[in-house]
CHARMM-style PDB file with segment names, atoms N, HN, CA, C and O in Angstrom:
ATOM      1  N   MET     1      47.186  62.781  -7.163  1.00  0.00      PROA
ATOM      2  CA  MET     1      46.170  61.889  -6.709  1.00  0.00      PROA
ATOM      3  C   MET     1      46.440  60.467  -7.203  1.00  0.00      PROA
ATOM      4  O   MET     1      46.095  59.501  -6.523  1.00  0.00      PROA
ATOM      5  N   GLN     2      47.046  60.334  -8.364  1.00  0.00      PROA
ATOM      6  HN  GLN     2      47.327  61.119  -8.916  1.00  0.00      PROA
ATOM      7  CA  GLN     2      47.344  59.014  -8.900  1.00  0.00      PROA
ATOM      8  C   GLN     2      48.406  58.312  -8.054  1.00  0.00      PROA
ATOM      9  O   GLN     2      48.365  57.093  -7.887  1.00  0.00      PROA
ATOM     10  N   ASP     3      49.347  59.076  -7.525  1.00  0.00      PROA
ATOM     11  HN  ASP     3      49.380  60.066  -7.660  1.00  0.00      PROA
ATOM     12  CA  ASP     3      50.380  58.478  -6.678  1.00  0.00      PROA
ATOM     13  C   ASP     3      49.782  57.882  -5.415  1.00  0.00      PROA
ATOM     14  O   ASP     3      50.214  56.822  -4.961  1.00  0.00      PROA
ATOM     15  N   LEU     4      48.805  58.545  -4.854  1.00  0.00      PROA
ATOM     16  HN  LEU     4      48.454  59.405  -5.223  1.00  0.00      PROA
ATOM     17  CA  LEU     4      48.142  58.042  -3.665  1.00  0.00      PROA
ATOM     18  C   LEU     4      47.418  56.738  -3.976  1.00  0.00      PROA
ATOM     19  O   LEU     4      47.455  55.801  -3.178  1.00  0.00      PROA
ATOM     20  N   GLY     5      46.766  56.672  -5.118  1.00  0.00      PROA
ATOM     21  HN  GLY     5      46.736  57.433  -5.766  1.00  0.00      PROA
ATOM     22  CA  GLY     5      46.078  55.453  -5.524  1.00  0.00      PROA
ATOM     23  C   GLY     5      47.037  54.285  -5.685  1.00  0.00      PROA
ATOM     24  O   GLY     5      46.744  53.174  -5.240  1.00  0.00      PROA
ATOM     25  N   LYS     6      48.168  54.524  -6.311  1.00  0.00      PROA
ATOM     26  HN  LYS     6      48.406  55.426  -6.672  1.00  0.00      PROA
ATOM     27  CA  LYS     6      49.177  53.473  -6.482  1.00  0.00      PROA
ATOM     28  C   LYS     6      49.715  53.014  -5.134  1.00  0.00      PROA
ATOM     29  O   LYS     6      49.905  51.819  -4.908  1.00  0.00      PROA
ATOM     30  N   THR     7      49.957  53.960  -4.251  1.00  0.00      PROA
ATOM     31  HN  THR     7      49.802  54.931  -4.435  1.00  0.00      PROA
ATOM     32  CA  THR     7      50.476  53.624  -2.925  1.00  0.00      PROA
ATOM     33  C   THR     7      49.472  52.788  -2.148  1.00  0.00      PROA
ATOM     34  O   THR     7      49.852  51.830  -1.475  1.00  0.00      PROA
ATOM     35  N   LEU     8      48.206  53.136  -2.234  1.00  0.00      PROA
ATOM     36  HN  LEU     8      47.897  53.914  -2.781  1.00  0.00      PROA
ATOM     37  CA  LEU     8      47.178  52.372  -1.533  1.00  0.00      PROA
ATOM     38  C   LEU     8      47.043  50.956  -2.089  1.00  0.00      PROA
ATOM     39  O   LEU     8      46.833  50.012  -1.328  1.00  0.00      PROA
ATOM     40  N   VAL     9      47.162  50.802  -3.401  1.00  0.00      PROA
ATOM     41  HN  VAL     9      47.333  51.569  -4.019  1.00  0.00      PROA
ATOM     42  CA  VAL     9      47.096  49.465  -4.003  1.00  0.00      PROA
ATOM     43  C   VAL     9      48.280  48.627  -3.548  1.00  0.00      PROA
ATOM     44  O   VAL     9      48.109  47.460  -3.194  1.00  0.00      PROA
ATOM     45  N   ILE    10      49.471  49.196  -3.550  1.00  0.00      PROA
ATOM     46  HN  ILE    10      49.611  50.144  -3.837  1.00  0.00      PROA
ATOM     47  CA  ILE    10      50.666  48.464  -3.115  1.00  0.00      PROA
ATOM     48  C   ILE    10      50.563  48.099  -1.643  1.00  0.00      PROA
ATOM     49  O   ILE    10      50.898  46.977  -1.261  1.00  0.00      PROA
ATOM     50  N   ALA    11      50.104  49.026  -0.809  1.00  0.00      PROA
ATOM     51  HN  ALA    11      49.831  49.937  -1.119  1.00  0.00      PROA
ATOM     52  CA  ALA    11      49.944  48.740   0.617  1.00  0.00      PROA
ATOM     53  C   ALA    11      48.896  47.645   0.834  1.00  0.00      PROA
ATOM     54  O   ALA    11      49.071  46.785   1.697  1.00  0.00      PROA
ATOM     55  N   GLY    12      47.820  47.672   0.066  1.00  0.00      PROA
ATOM     56  HN  GLY    12      47.678  48.371  -0.635  1.00  0.00      PROA
ATOM     57  CA  GLY    12      46.789  46.640   0.170  1.00  0.00      PROA
ATOM     58  C   GLY    12      47.304  45.275  -0.234  1.00  0.00      PROA
ATOM     59  O   GLY    12      46.993  44.279   0.418  1.00  0.00      PROA
ATOM     60  N   LEU    13      48.086  45.212  -1.300  1.00  0.00      PROA
ATOM     61  HN  LEU    13      48.339  46.022  -1.831  1.00  0.00      PROA
ATOM     62  CA  LEU    13      48.668  43.938  -1.724  1.00  0.00      PROA
ATOM     63  C   LEU    13      49.656  43.397  -0.695  1.00  0.00      PROA
ATOM     64  O   LEU    13      49.701  42.193  -0.440  1.00  0.00      PROA
ATOM     65  N   ALA    14      50.445  44.293  -0.108  1.00  0.00      PROA
ATOM     66  HN  ALA    14      50.408  45.270  -0.315  1.00  0.00      PROA
ATOM     67  CA  ALA    14      51.387  43.865   0.925  1.00  0.00      PROA
ATOM     68  C   ALA    14      50.644  43.343   2.150  1.00  0.00      PROA
ATOM     69  O   ALA    14      51.040  42.334   2.734  1.00  0.00      PROA
ATOM     70  N   LEU    15      49.584  44.016   2.535  1.00  0.00      PROA
ATOM     71  HN  LEU    15      49.263  44.836   2.061  1.00  0.00      PROA
ATOM     72  CA  LEU    15      48.779  43.578   3.672  1.00  0.00      PROA
ATOM     73  C   LEU    15      48.125  42.224   3.383  1.00  0.00      PROA
ATOM     74  O   LEU    15      48.058  41.366   4.263  1.00  0.00      PROA
ATOM     75  N   ALA    16      47.650  42.035   2.166  1.00  0.00      PROA
ATOM     76  HN  ALA    16      47.704  42.732   1.451  1.00  0.00      PROA
ATOM     77  CA  ALA    16      47.045  40.755   1.792  1.00  0.00      PROA
ATOM     78  C   ALA    16      48.086  39.636   1.816  1.00  0.00      PROA
ATOM     79  O   ALA    16      47.776  38.517   2.224  1.00  0.00      PROA
ATOM     80  N   ALA    17      49.310  39.923   1.386  1.00  0.00      PROA
ATOM     81  HN  ALA    17      49.562  40.832   1.055  1.00  0.00      PROA
ATOM     82  CA  ALA    17      50.368  38.913   1.402  1.00  0.00      PROA
ATOM     83  C   ALA    17      50.719  38.512   2.836  1.00  0.00      PROA
ATOM     84  O   ALA    17      50.900  37.329   3.122  1.00  0.00      PROA
ATOM     85  N   VAL    18      50.814  39.474   3.718  1.00  0.00      PROA
ATOM     86  HN  VAL    18      50.667  40.436   3.486  1.00  0.00      PROA
ATOM     87  CA  VAL    18      51.104  39.170   5.126  1.00  0.00      PROA
ATOM     88  C   VAL    18      49.953  38.386   5.740  1.00  0.00      PROA
ATOM     89  O   VAL    18      50.182  37.445   6.499  1.00  0.00      PROA
ATOM     90  N   GLY    19      48.727  38.759   5.422  1.00  0.00      PROA
ATOM     91  HN  GLY    19      48.541  39.523   4.805  1.00  0.00      PROA
ATOM     92  CA  GLY    19      47.567  38.031   5.911  1.00  0.00      PROA
ATOM     93  C   GLY    19      47.542  36.592   5.426  1.00  0.00      PROA
ATOM     94  O   GLY    19      47.193  35.684   6.181  1.00  0.00      PROA
ATOM     95  N   ALA    20      47.912  36.381   4.170  1.00  0.00      PROA
ATOM     96  HN  ALA    20      48.195  37.118   3.557  1.00  0.00      PROA
ATOM     97  CA  ALA    20      47.967  35.019   3.625  1.00  0.00      PROA
ATOM     98  C   ALA    20      49.032  34.187   4.336  1.00  0.00      PROA
ATOM     99  O   ALA    20      48.812  33.010   4.623  1.00  0.00      PROA
ATOM    100  N   LEU    21      50.173  34.789   4.619  1.00  0.00      PROA
ATOM    101  HN  LEU    21      50.352  35.745   4.386  1.00  0.00      PROA
ATOM    102  CA  LEU    21      51.221  34.070   5.352  1.00  0.00      PROA
ATOM    103  C   LEU    21      50.749  33.668   6.742  1.00  0.00      PROA
ATOM    104  O   LEU    21      51.004  32.550   7.189  1.00  0.00      PROA
ATOM    105  N   LEU    22      50.072  34.565   7.415  1.00  0.00      PROA
ATOM    106  HN  LEU    22      49.865  35.474   7.052  1.00  0.00      PROA
ATOM    107  CA  LEU    22      49.582  34.272   8.757  1.00  0.00      PROA
ATOM    108  C   LEU    22      48.467  33.235   8.726  1.00  0.00      PROA
ATOM    109  O   LEU    22      48.354  32.417   9.639  1.00  0.00      PROA
ATOM    110  N   TRP    23      47.659  33.262   7.700  1.00  0.00      PROA
ATOM    111  HN  TRP    23      47.750  33.927   6.958  1.00  0.00      PROA
ATOM    112  CA  TRP    23      46.519  32.362   7.599  1.00  0.00      PROA
ATOM    113  C   TRP    23      46.960  30.947   7.226  1.00  0.00      PROA
ATOM    114  O   TRP    23      46.426  29.970   7.753  1.00  0.00      PROA
ATOM    115  N   LEU    24      47.922  30.837   6.328  1.00  0.00      PROA
ATOM    116  HN  LEU    24      48.355  31.630   5.900  1.00  0.00      PROA
ATOM    117  CA  LEU    24      48.350  29.534   5.831  1.00  0.00      PROA
ATOM    118  C   LEU    24      49.273  28.791   6.795  1.00  0.00      PROA
ATOM    119  O   LEU    24      49.251  27.561   6.851  1.00  0.00      PROA
ATOM    120  N   GLY    25      50.045  29.494   7.518  1.00  0.00      PROA
ATOM    121  HN  GLY    25      50.063  30.493   7.473  1.00  0.00      PROA
ATOM    122  CA  GLY    25      51.011  28.830   8.384  1.00  0.00      PROA
ATOM    123  C   GLY    25      50.961  29.382   9.787  1.00  0.00      PROA
ATOM    124  O   GLY    25      49.967  29.967  10.218  1.00  0.00      PROA
ATOM    125  N   ARG    26      52.023  29.188  10.463  1.00  0.00      PROA
ATOM    126  HN  ARG    26      52.830  28.713  10.113  1.00  0.00      PROA
ATOM    127  CA  ARG    26      52.128  29.708  11.821  1.00  0.00      PROA
ATOM    128  C   ARG    26      52.583  31.158  11.806  1.00  0.00      PROA
ATOM    129  O   ARG    26      52.930  31.722  12.844  1.00  0.00      PROA
ATOM    130  N   GLY    27      52.579  31.740  10.652  1.00  0.00      PROA
ATOM    131  HN  GLY    27      52.297  31.281   9.809  1.00  0.00      PROA
ATOM    132  CA  GLY    27      53.036  33.119  10.542  1.00  0.00      PROA
ATOM    133  C   GLY    27      54.532  33.145  10.284  1.00  0.00      PROA
ATOM    134  O   GLY    27      55.129  32.139   9.900  1.00  0.00      PROA
ATOM    135  N   PHE    28      55.102  34.255  10.491  1.00  0.00      PROA
ATOM    136  HN  PHE    28      54.617  35.072  10.804  1.00  0.00      PROA
ATOM    137  CA  PHE    28      56.547  34.360  10.320  1.00  0.00      PROA
ATOM    138  C   PHE    28      57.162  34.721  11.659  1.00  0.00      PROA
ATOM    139  O   PHE    28      56.601  35.482  12.447  1.00  0.00      PROA
ATOM    140  N   ARG    29      58.314  34.159  11.883  1.00  0.00      PROA
ATOM    141  HN  ARG    29      58.771  33.541  11.243  1.00  0.00      PROA
ATOM    142  CA  ARG    29      59.036  34.430  13.126  1.00  0.00      PROA
ATOM    143  C   ARG    29      60.434  34.918  12.777  1.00  0.00      PROA
ATOM    144  O   ARG    29      61.156  34.303  11.992  1.00  0.00      PROA
ATOM    145  N   LEU    30      60.776  36.002  13.365  1.00  0.00      PROA
ATOM    146  HN  LEU    30      60.190  36.501  14.003  1.00  0.00      PROA
ATOM    147  CA  LEU    30      62.123  36.532  13.186  1.00  0.00      PROA
ATOM    148  C   LEU    30      63.022  35.986  14.291  1.00  0.00      PROA
ATOM    149  O   LEU    30      62.528  35.539  15.326  1.00  0.00      PROA
ATOM    150  N   PRO    31      64.334  36.017  14.080  1.00  0.00      PROA
ATOM    151  CA  PRO    31      65.244  35.444  15.076  1.00  0.00      PROA
ATOM    152  C   PRO    31      65.152  36.049  16.472  1.00  0.00      PROA
ATOM    153  O   PRO    31      65.517  35.378  17.437  1.00  0.00      PROA
ATOM    154  N   GLY    32      64.691  37.256  16.621  1.00  0.00      PROA
ATOM    155  HN  GLY    32      64.394  37.801  15.837  1.00  0.00      PROA
ATOM    156  CA  GLY    32      64.616  37.878  17.932  1.00  0.00      PROA
ATOM    157  C   GLY    32      63.309  37.630  18.674  1.00  0.00      PROA
ATOM    158  O   GLY    32      63.133  38.112  19.792  1.00  0.00      PROA
ATOM    159  N   ASP    33      62.388  36.878  18.061  1.00  0.00      PROA
ATOM    160  HN  ASP    33      62.532  36.486  17.153  1.00  0.00      PROA
ATOM    161  CA  ASP    33      61.109  36.598  18.704  1.00  0.00      PROA
ATOM    162  C   ASP    33      61.275  35.581  19.822  1.00  0.00      PROA
ATOM    163  O   ASP    33      62.100  34.671  19.735  1.00  0.00      PROA
ATOM    164  N   ILE    34      60.480  35.748  20.871  1.00  0.00      PROA
ATOM    165  HN  ILE    34      59.809  36.487  20.942  1.00  0.00      PROA
ATOM    166  CA  ILE    34      60.573  34.866  22.039  1.00  0.00      PROA
ATOM    167  C   ILE    34      59.327  33.975  22.069  1.00  0.00      PROA
ATOM    168  O   ILE    34      58.205  34.472  22.166  1.00  0.00      PROA
ATOM    169  N   PHE    35      59.530  32.666  21.986  1.00  0.00      PROA
ATOM    170  HN  PHE    35      60.441  32.262  21.908  1.00  0.00      PROA
ATOM    171  CA  PHE    35      58.441  31.712  22.076  1.00  0.00      PROA
ATOM    172  C   PHE    35      58.858  30.575  22.997  1.00  0.00      PROA
ATOM    173  O   PHE    35      59.915  29.971  22.817  1.00  0.00      PROA
ATOM    174  N   VAL    36      58.020  30.291  23.981  1.00  0.00      PROA
ATOM    175  HN  VAL    36      57.161  30.782  24.128  1.00  0.00      PROA
ATOM    176  CA  VAL    36      58.269  29.213  24.928  1.00  0.00      PROA
ATOM    177  C   VAL    36      57.090  28.248  24.843  1.00  0.00      PROA
ATOM    178  O   VAL    36      55.942  28.646  25.037  1.00  0.00      PROA
ATOM    179  N   GLU    37      57.375  26.988  24.555  1.00  0.00      PROA
ATOM    180  HN  GLU    37      58.308  26.665  24.397  1.00  0.00      PROA
ATOM    181  CA  GLU    37      56.324  25.980  24.496  1.00  0.00      PROA
ATOM    182  C   GLU    37      56.668  24.860  25.463  1.00  0.00      PROA
ATOM    183  O   GLU    37      57.738  24.256  25.388  1.00  0.00      PROA
ATOM    184  N   ARG    38      55.747  24.598  26.365  1.00  0.00      PROA
ATOM    185  HN  ARG    38      54.878  25.089  26.426  1.00  0.00      PROA
ATOM    186  CA  ARG    38      55.890  23.503  27.323  1.00  0.00      PROA
ATOM    187  C   ARG    38      54.685  22.590  27.173  1.00  0.00      PROA
ATOM    188  O   ARG    38      53.903  22.741  26.234  1.00  0.00      PROA
ATOM    189  N   GLU    39      54.532  21.648  28.087  1.00  0.00      PROA
ATOM    190  HN  GLU    39      55.167  21.525  28.850  1.00  0.00      PROA
ATOM    191  CA  GLU    39      53.442  20.682  27.979  1.00  0.00      PROA
ATOM    192  C   GLU    39      52.068  21.347  27.940  1.00  0.00      PROA
ATOM    193  O   GLU    39      51.320  21.155  26.981  1.00  0.00      PROA
ATOM    194  N   ASN    40      51.733  22.108  28.945  1.00  0.00      PROA
ATOM    195  HN  ASN    40      52.341  22.263  29.723  1.00  0.00      PROA
ATOM    196  CA  ASN    40      50.413  22.739  29.026  1.00  0.00      PROA
ATOM    197  C   ASN    40      50.487  24.254  28.955  1.00  0.00      PROA
ATOM    198  O   ASN    40      49.572  24.944  29.404  1.00  0.00      PROA
ATOM    199  N   PHE    41      51.553  24.767  28.403  1.00  0.00      PROA
ATOM    200  HN  PHE    41      52.297  24.207  28.038  1.00  0.00      PROA
ATOM    201  CA  PHE    41      51.778  26.213  28.437  1.00  0.00      PROA
ATOM    202  C   PHE    41      52.452  26.643  27.153  1.00  0.00      PROA
ATOM    203  O   PHE    41      53.395  26.005  26.685  1.00  0.00      PROA
ATOM    204  N   ARG    42      51.955  27.735  26.587  1.00  0.00      PROA
ATOM    205  HN  ARG    42      51.189  28.253  26.967  1.00  0.00      PROA
ATOM    206  CA  ARG    42      52.585  28.297  25.398  1.00  0.00      PROA
ATOM    207  C   ARG    42      52.571  29.818  25.532  1.00  0.00      PROA
ATOM    208  O   ARG    42      51.527  30.422  25.779  1.00  0.00      PROA
ATOM    209  N   PHE    43      53.736  30.422  25.367  1.00  0.00      PROA
ATOM    210  HN  PHE    43      54.585  29.932  25.167  1.00  0.00      PROA
ATOM    211  CA  PHE    43      53.882  31.867  25.504  1.00  0.00      PROA
ATOM    212  C   PHE    43      54.676  32.384  24.317  1.00  0.00      PROA
ATOM    213  O   PHE    43      55.700  31.810  23.946  1.00  0.00      PROA
ATOM    214  N   GLY    44      54.206  33.453  23.734  1.00  0.00      PROA
ATOM    215  HN  GLY    44      53.374  33.919  24.036  1.00  0.00      PROA
ATOM    216  CA  GLY    44      54.937  34.040  22.623  1.00  0.00      PROA
ATOM    217  C   GLY    44      54.942  35.547  22.703  1.00  0.00      PROA
ATOM    218  O   GLY    44      53.909  36.171  22.947  1.00  0.00      PROA
ATOM    219  N   PHE    45      56.096  36.125  22.500  1.00  0.00      PROA
ATOM    220  HN  PHE    45      56.935  35.619  22.301  1.00  0.00      PROA
ATOM    221  CA  PHE    45      56.227  37.577  22.440  1.00  0.00      PROA
ATOM    222  C   PHE    45      57.131  37.915  21.262  1.00  0.00      PROA
ATOM    223  O   PHE    45      58.353  37.809  21.366  1.00  0.00      PROA
ATOM    224  N   PRO    46      56.537  38.323  20.142  1.00  0.00      PROA
ATOM    225  CA  PRO    46      57.319  38.585  18.932  1.00  0.00      PROA
ATOM    226  C   PRO    46      57.974  39.974  18.944  1.00  0.00      PROA
ATOM    227  O   PRO    46      57.547  40.871  18.217  1.00  0.00      PROA
ATOM    228  N   ILE    47      58.997  40.143  19.764  1.00  0.00      PROA
ATOM    229  HN  ILE    47      59.344  39.415  20.355  1.00  0.00      PROA
ATOM    230  CA  ILE    47      59.633  41.453  19.926  1.00  0.00      PROA
ATOM    231  C   ILE    47      60.271  41.959  18.628  1.00  0.00      PROA
ATOM    232  O   ILE    47      60.121  43.131  18.284  1.00  0.00      PROA
ATOM    233  N   ALA    48      60.974  41.093  17.911  1.00  0.00      PROA
ATOM    234  HN  ALA    48      61.096  40.141  18.190  1.00  0.00      PROA
ATOM    235  CA  ALA    48      61.624  41.523  16.665  1.00  0.00      PROA
ATOM    236  C   ALA    48      60.582  41.865  15.604  1.00  0.00      PROA
ATOM    237  O   ALA    48      60.746  42.831  14.859  1.00  0.00      PROA
ATOM    238  N   THR    49      59.515  41.077  15.536  1.00  0.00      PROA
ATOM    239  HN  THR    49      59.382  40.293  16.142  1.00  0.00      PROA
ATOM    240  CA  THR    49      58.450  41.360  14.584  1.00  0.00      PROA
ATOM    241  C   THR    49      57.781  42.688  14.899  1.00  0.00      PROA
ATOM    242  O   THR    49      57.456  43.446  13.984  1.00  0.00      PROA
ATOM    243  N   CYS    50      57.574  42.981  16.162  1.00  0.00      PROA
ATOM    244  HN  CYS    50      57.839  42.366  16.905  1.00  0.00      PROA
ATOM    245  CA  CYS    50      56.986  44.265  16.565  1.00  0.00      PROA
ATOM    246  C   CYS    50      57.873  45.437  16.165  1.00  0.00      PROA
ATOM    247  O   CYS    50      57.378  46.469  15.711  1.00  0.00      PROA
ATOM    248  N   ILE    51      59.165  45.279  16.331  1.00  0.00      PROA
ATOM    249  HN  ILE    51      59.567  44.441  16.700  1.00  0.00      PROA
ATOM    250  CA  ILE    51      60.097  46.352  15.970  1.00  0.00      PROA
ATOM    251  C   ILE    51      60.090  46.582  14.464  1.00  0.00      PROA
ATOM    252  O   ILE    51      60.056  47.726  14.010  1.00  0.00      PROA
ATOM    253  N   VAL    52      60.122  45.499  13.686  1.00  0.00      PROA
ATOM    254  HN  VAL    52      60.150  44.570  14.055  1.00  0.00      PROA
ATOM    255  CA  VAL    52      60.113  45.626  12.224  1.00  0.00      PROA
ATOM    256  C   VAL    52      58.809  46.261  11.757  1.00  0.00      PROA
ATOM    257  O   VAL    52      58.830  47.153  10.910  1.00  0.00      PROA
ATOM    258  N   LEU    53      57.677  45.818  12.292  1.00  0.00      PROA
ATOM    259  HN  LEU    53      57.660  45.092  12.981  1.00  0.00      PROA
ATOM    260  CA  LEU    53      56.396  46.412  11.916  1.00  0.00      PROA
ATOM    261  C   LEU    53      56.326  47.887  12.297  1.00  0.00      PROA
ATOM    262  O   LEU    53      55.764  48.693  11.556  1.00  0.00      PROA
ATOM    263  N   SER    54      56.885  48.240  13.430  1.00  0.00      PROA
ATOM    264  HN  SER    54      57.342  47.585  14.033  1.00  0.00      PROA
ATOM    265  CA  SER    54      56.894  49.631  13.856  1.00  0.00      PROA
ATOM    266  C   SER    54      57.704  50.493  12.886  1.00  0.00      PROA
ATOM    267  O   SER    54      57.285  51.595  12.532  1.00  0.00      PROA
ATOM    268  N   ILE    55      58.846  49.997  12.464  1.00  0.00      PROA
ATOM    269  HN  ILE    55      59.186  49.102  12.751  1.00  0.00      PROA
ATOM    270  CA  ILE    55      59.679  50.750  11.513  1.00  0.00      PROA
ATOM    271  C   ILE    55      58.960  50.913  10.180  1.00  0.00      PROA
ATOM    272  O   ILE    55      58.948  52.003   9.608  1.00  0.00      PROA
ATOM    273  N   VAL    56      58.360  49.829   9.685  1.00  0.00      PROA
ATOM    274  HN  VAL    56      58.370  48.944  10.150  1.00  0.00      PROA
ATOM    275  CA  VAL    56      57.661  49.882   8.392  1.00  0.00      PROA
ATOM    276  C   VAL    56      56.473  50.838   8.464  1.00  0.00      PROA
ATOM    277  O   VAL    56      56.273  51.648   7.558  1.00  0.00      PROA
ATOM    278  N   LEU    57      55.686  50.748   9.531  1.00  0.00      PROA
ATOM    279  HN  LEU    57      55.849  50.090  10.266  1.00  0.00      PROA
ATOM    280  CA  LEU    57      54.534  51.642   9.660  1.00  0.00      PROA
ATOM    281  C   LEU    57      54.953  53.101   9.823  1.00  0.00      PROA
ATOM    282  O   LEU    57      54.279  53.999   9.319  1.00  0.00      PROA
ATOM    283  N   THR    58      56.051  53.341  10.517  1.00  0.00      PROA
ATOM    284  HN  THR    58      56.599  52.611  10.926  1.00  0.00      PROA
ATOM    285  CA  THR    58      56.561  54.710  10.659  1.00  0.00      PROA
ATOM    286  C   THR    58      56.952  55.283   9.304  1.00  0.00      PROA
ATOM    287  O   THR    58      56.648  56.437   9.002  1.00  0.00      PROA
ATOM    288  N   ILE    59      57.619  54.486   8.495  1.00  0.00      PROA
ATOM    289  HN  ILE    59      57.866  53.549   8.740  1.00  0.00      PROA
ATOM    290  CA  ILE    59      58.012  54.937   7.153  1.00  0.00      PROA
ATOM    291  C   ILE    59      56.785  55.212   6.302  1.00  0.00      PROA
ATOM    292  O   ILE    59      56.716  56.236   5.622  1.00  0.00      PROA
ATOM    293  N   LEU    60      55.801  54.290   6.336  1.00  0.00      PROA
ATOM    294  HN  LEU    60      55.858  53.459   6.889  1.00  0.00      PROA
ATOM    295  CA  LEU    60      54.592  54.486   5.531  1.00  0.00      PROA
ATOM    296  C   LEU    60      53.814  55.728   5.965  1.00  0.00      PROA
ATOM    297  O   LEU    60      53.347  56.495   5.122  1.00  0.00      PROA
ATOM    298  N   LEU    61      53.676  55.925   7.256  1.00  0.00      PROA
ATOM    299  HN  LEU    61      54.055  55.303   7.941  1.00  0.00      PROA
ATOM    300  CA  LEU    61      52.934  57.091   7.731  1.00  0.00      PROA
ATOM    301  C   LEU    61      53.658  58.389   7.398  1.00  0.00      PROA
ATOM    302  O   LEU    61      53.019  59.397   7.097  1.00  0.00      PROA
ATOM    303  N   ASN    62      54.980  58.371   7.449  1.00  0.00      PROA
ATOM    304  HN  ASN    62      55.500  57.552   7.694  1.00  0.00      PROA
ATOM    305  CA  ASN    62      55.735  59.575   7.067  1.00  0.00      PROA
ATOM    306  C   ASN    62      55.590  59.870   5.583  1.00  0.00      PROA
ATOM    307  O   ASN    62      55.584  61.034   5.184  1.00  0.00      PROA
ATOM    308  N   LEU    63      55.471  58.829   4.758  1.00  0.00      PROA
ATOM    309  HN  LEU    63      55.476  57.884   5.083  1.00  0.00      PROA
ATOM    310  CA  LEU    63      55.258  59.035   3.329  1.00  0.00      PROA
ATOM    311  C   LEU    63      53.882  59.636   3.055  1.00  0.00      PROA
ATOM    312  O   LEU    63      53.738  60.476   2.166  1.00  0.00      PROA
ATOM    313  N   PHE    64      52.865  59.211   3.814  1.00  0.00      PROA
ATOM    314  HN  PHE    64      52.981  58.529   4.536  1.00  0.00      PROA
ATOM    315  CA  PHE    64      51.517  59.725   3.616  1.00  0.00      PROA
ATOM    316  C   PHE    64      51.384  61.168   4.090  1.00  0.00      PROA
ATOM    317  O   PHE    64      50.564  61.913   3.554  1.00  0.00      PROA
ATOM    318  N   ARG    65      52.156  61.569   5.062  1.00  0.00      PROA
ATOM    319  HN  ARG    65      52.822  60.963   5.497  1.00  0.00      PROA
ATOM    320  CA  ARG    65      52.068  62.946   5.587  1.00  0.00      PROA
ATOM    321  C   ARG    65      52.609  63.970   4.599  1.00  0.00      PROA
ATOM    322  O   ARG    65      52.179  65.123   4.600  1.00  0.00      PROA
ATOM    323  N   ARG    66      53.547  63.556   3.759  1.00  0.00      PROA
ATOM    324  HN  ARG    66      53.897  62.619   3.758  1.00  0.00      PROA
ATOM    325  CA  ARG    66      54.178  64.508   2.835  1.00  0.00      PROA
ATOM    326  C   ARG    66      53.382  64.717   1.600  1.00  0.00      PROA
ATOM    327  OT1 ARG    66      53.784  65.489   0.730  1.00  0.00      PROA
TER     328      ARG     66
END
C-alpha cells in the first residue's frame, strides 16, 4: 500500500509540473508537432506530444494494473 501512495505522489507532482509549464508559457512543443499561424488563422495539432503522452500513460496504467 505504501508503494501505491508513493506512486500517486510522484504522478501528482509530475502532473503539477506539466500544468505549471502549460500555465506559464505556451506549453511545450516537440519537433513533430504541427502548428500553422497566419494572419487571421491559427491551427495546431500536437501529434508528437500526443504520441509521447500516450506512451507515458500506457506505461503508468500498466504499472497500476500489476
